[in-house]
Structure formats: C-alpha cells, structure tokens
C-alpha positions, 0 to 999 in steps of 0.5 A, spaced: 369 577 620 364 581 623 364 588 624 364 591 630 363 598 634 369 604 632 371 604 639 372 597 641 374 593 634 380 588 635 385 589 630 385 584 624 391 580 623 396 583 617 393 577 613 386 581 612 389 588 611 393 584 605 387 580 603 382 586 602 388 589 598 389 583 593 381 583 592 380 591 591 386 591 587 383 585 583 376 588 582 378 594 580 383 592 574 382 592 567 383 585 566 381 582 572 386 579 577 385 572 580 385 574 588 380 567 590 384 566 596 384 572 599 376 573 598 376 566 602 380 569 607 375 575 608 369 571 606 363 573 602 359 576 608 365 581 608 364 582 601 356 582 601 356 588 607 362 591 603 358 592 597 362 588 593 360 580 592 355 582 586 362 585 583 366 579 585 362 574 581 361 579 575 369 579 575 371 572 576 365 568 574 368 564 568 375 563 572 375 556 573 380 556 579 374 559 583 372 554 588 365 551 588 363 553 594 366 560 593 362 561 586 356 559 589 355 564 594 358 569 590 353 567 584 347 567 589 349 575 591 350 576 584 342 574 582 339 578 588 343 584 585 340 583 579 333 582 582 335 589 585 338 592 579 332 591 575 327 593 580 331 599 580 332 600 573 324 600 572 324 605 577 329 610 574 327 609 567 319 611 569 322 617 574 326 620 569 321 618 563 316 623 567 321 628 569 323 629 562 316 629 559 315 635 564 321 639 561 325 637 568 332 637 567 335 633 572 343 631 574 343 624 577 349 622 581 351 617 586 349 611 585 344 611 579 350 615 575 355 610 577 352 604 576 350 605 569 356 610 567 362 607 570 360 600 572 360 595 566 354 591 569 349 596 574 347 590 578 355 590 581 354 597 584 348 596 590 344 603 591 339 604 596 335 609 593 335 615 586 339 621 587 337 627 582 339 634 582 334 639 580 335 646 580 331 649 586 325 653 582 323 646 579 324 642 585 316 643 587 314 642 580 318 635 580 316 633 587 308 634 584 309 630 579 313 624 582 306 625 587 302 623 582 306 616 580 304 614 588 311 617 592 310 621 598 314 626 602 317 624 608 321 628 613 323 627 620 322 632 625 328 633 627 329 635 619 324 640 617 323 642 610 325 649 611 332 646 614 334 641 609 333 647 604 337 651 608 343 645 608 342 644 600 339 637 602 334 632 599 327 631 599 325 624 601 320 621 596 317 614 598 314 609 592 307 607 595 306 602 589 309 595 588 317 596 585 318 603 587 323 605 592 326 611 595 327 618 590 330 623 593 330 630 590 336 634 591 337 642 592 345 640 591 350 635 590 354 637 597 349 637 602 350 638 609 351 644 614 359 642 614 359 643 607 355 649 607 359 652 612 366 651 611 367 650 603 366 654 597 363 650 591 359 654 586 353 649 584 352 654 578 359 651 575 358 644 577 351 644 573 354 648 566 359 642 567 354 636 567 355 632 561 349 628 557 348 621 558 343 615 558 340 611 564 336 606 563 335 608 556 333 615 559 336 621 558 339 625 564 345 629 566 351 626 570 357 630 573 363 631 569 368 626 571 372 631 576 366 633 579 364 626 580 370 623 583 370 629 588 363 628 590 364 621 591 370 623 595 367 628 600 361 624 600 364 618 603 369 622 608 363 628 611 357 625 610 359 617 611 364 619 615 369 614 612 364 608 614 358 605 610 360 603 605 367 603 606 371 599 602 365 600 596 366 607 595 373 606 594 371 602 589 367 607 586 373 611 586 378 607 583 373 605 577 372 612 575 379 614 575 380 607 570 375 608 566 374 615 565 379 621 563 381 624 571 385 631 569 388 629 576 391 637 576 384 639 576 382 635 582 388 638 586 386 645 584 378 644 585 379 640 591 383 646 594 379 652 591 373 649 594 376 647 601 375 640 600 383 638 600 383 634 606 377 630 605 379 628 598 386 627 600 384 622 605 380 618 600 384 619 595 390 616 599 387 610 602 384 609 595 392 608 593 393 604 599 388 599 598 385 599 591 392 601 588 390 606 584 397 609 583 395 614 578 391 618 584 398 618 588 401 625 586 394 628 587 394 625 593 401 627 595 399 635 593 393 634 597 395 632 603 395 636 610 401 637 615 404 630 618 400 632 625 394 632 622 395 626 618 396 622 624 390 625 627 386 623 622 389 617 621 386 615 628 379 615 626 380 613 618 385 608 616 386 601 613 384 598 618 377 601 620 375 600 613 377 593 612 374 591 619 368 595 617 368 600 624 362 604 624 365 612 626 359 615 624 355 611 631 360 615 635 361 622 638 368 622 636 365 624 628 365 630 631 372 631 632 373 627 625 369 632 622 373 638 625 379 635 623 377 634 616 376 642 615 381 646 611 382 652 614 382 653 622 378 659 621 373 655 618 373 650 623 372 655 629 366 658 625 363 651 625 363 650 631 360 657 633 355 656 629 353 650 631 352 652 639 349 658 637 346 659 630 343 664 626 336 666 628 334 664 621 337 657 622 333 656 629 326 658 625 328 653 620 329 647 625 324 649 630 319 653 627 320 659 632 325 663 635 325 664 642 330 665 647 329 659 651 329 655 644 336 658 643 338 655 650 335 650 649 338 648 643 345 650 645 344 645 651 343 639 646 349 641 642 354 641 648 352 634 649 353 632 642 346 632 640 346 636 633 
C-alpha cells in the first residue's frame, strides 16, 4: 500500500481495514496474538510508515508461523530501531544528566516518556526528538546549559521566540555533535493557538500530578497516567490533525490503557473541564474501533458530540483515513476539521475572529512590530488560509 493525499485517496478494500484491525489488536494485547496473514496483506512498508514494524517484530519474533520473508524484513526494521534507540538513549541520558546536575527539574513527555515507561522495548517506539517540559522561569537556564553541549536554537522566521512563548510552544535545540539530534524544551505540554484560545488547562495542576520515573537510567518526571493519555490523544487530534503518525498514535493510547492504571471517570471529567471532549472522543472511538480498546468505549460514548457533528468529523478522520495514511495536515480543510473539534461554539467563533484579527500584542510577537499595514497584511494572509 502507498499513502496518498487526503483529498484524492482511493477507498481501500474492506480486507485492508479488517487486516489493520487484526494487526493493531495483536500488537497491543497483553499476550501477543498471531496476525501474520493480516500483516502480509498490509506489507512491511505499510507497517514501517505507520511506525509499527519494530513493534511487530518484537511481538512475533518467537513465532514459528511467521513467514520467513516477512520475518526478515521486520527484523531489519527492528534492528534499525534498536540502532536509533541506542543513540537516543545515550542522548536522553546525557541531557537529563546535565539538567539534573543543574537542579533543573523536567517533565519528559511524548516519545521519550512513552518509549521507556509504556513500551516493553524502547526500540519499538520511534521518536523524532526528545520533548522536555520545564517551568518557564527555568527554560532559559536549561537552554544555556544545553548550548554548552553543542546544541543550537533554530527558530523559523514565521515562528519567532516571542510567539512561541505566547502559544506555549517549544524551543528547538539541534545537536551539532555526532549522535545528537533534536531536543525541544517546552513551555507546556498542550501547545499552539488552538489550545491556548479554546481550552482551559491548568499547567500547575498537571505539574503537581507528575510522577517520578527513571528514563535511560536518569531520574525525571512523567505525566500522570490520565494526563498522559489525554495529552497523547489531544496531540494526535489537534497538533497532527489525525495524520502522521496515524495508527501509531492509537497504539500509544492502547498501551497506556492496558499497561497503566487509567481511571476512565477522570478522563471524562478532565476532558470536559479542559474543553477537549470532542478531540478525546475522536481518538478514543478510533482506538476502540481499530485497536480493540474496549475499556475506553464507555468514556468515548460519554464524550461523543451530537450525531451531526460526529458525521461531519467522520468526513475528515475515520478508520479508512488512518489505514490509508491520508495527510489532512497538508490540506487547508484541516482548518474546518479543527473548528469541528472545538467543544463550544463561542470558542470556535472567538478562534476565527482572533485568527483574522489578533491582539496588538500577538502581532508584535509575530511580526516584531505593529502597524495598521501589518494588521491588513495578516488579515489578507489569514483569509487565504496562510496562518
């Protein structure tokens, strides 16, 4: 199978969706289930692009029924994952060791936390960077410490530092030494204009609930199980528009649900309080459908929006779009999709208004100055979907 654009993708055969359900259910079960024929239907390239090839080999490596050709290709993907994971483990240990030595406490989240706290083998959870959340007053000191290790901050012209701070995004630090990669220091774990303008999430409460953990032999904090699951779900729905990493995001949810003690009543309560109920419903309902996470079914039912909105959202993100690896994030239709995920209508209207007519302080943060010409330029660009 090959990926295709969101707008032009052909519908997959029912066999392919059924095969994806079998593979995902097998990979997240506590006792690995055989799904070798289903994996053959989808192909190793599909598993690799979904970020699941190394996990598939780890689950089935002892299976005598695994076809030799399939096993060989999955093994190669796993060994590549081991090599990459070894480099990232060393980098994570070095970075955490440095920050701990400076008495700078961090909350590791996304890939680093999931790979070591949820997956049985870190090589099975690919990650492109290391994400660390620090308290705002310590971030500058942490960045300075990492610069001594050769990391250099690189910001896009369209994402200046002042704007990143306002949106509680991240400071990207790129390693210049051999074996180092990207470390992102975050002002929060729910970044971006959408979340800042439409939700009510208390970072202080998140930090207070964070739990001690050992990652790459170094002490760190990770989010509590419920906060971790909510962050993964919201990040997949909002920041990734239910696009890449597609099904791997559902596997993260499934493994969190099955290997940590999740209180689903807390999930429902926090999702509603934070105003992310619709986004969390979407991810949980797809995790139930495709990965068989039945323990999340009642929470998904309680969080579901009205039928009309469910139908509209389903036009953008559904089992088919994830199996076919459609990239909604590359389409301007993603703005409609994101509006549909906002819990309250008045928040959606406020988001549209501020996207077109942001505050004076926002314009200064984005463009470095404020003039009426700057406002008109932004209005023209935003109206064309260039936000």
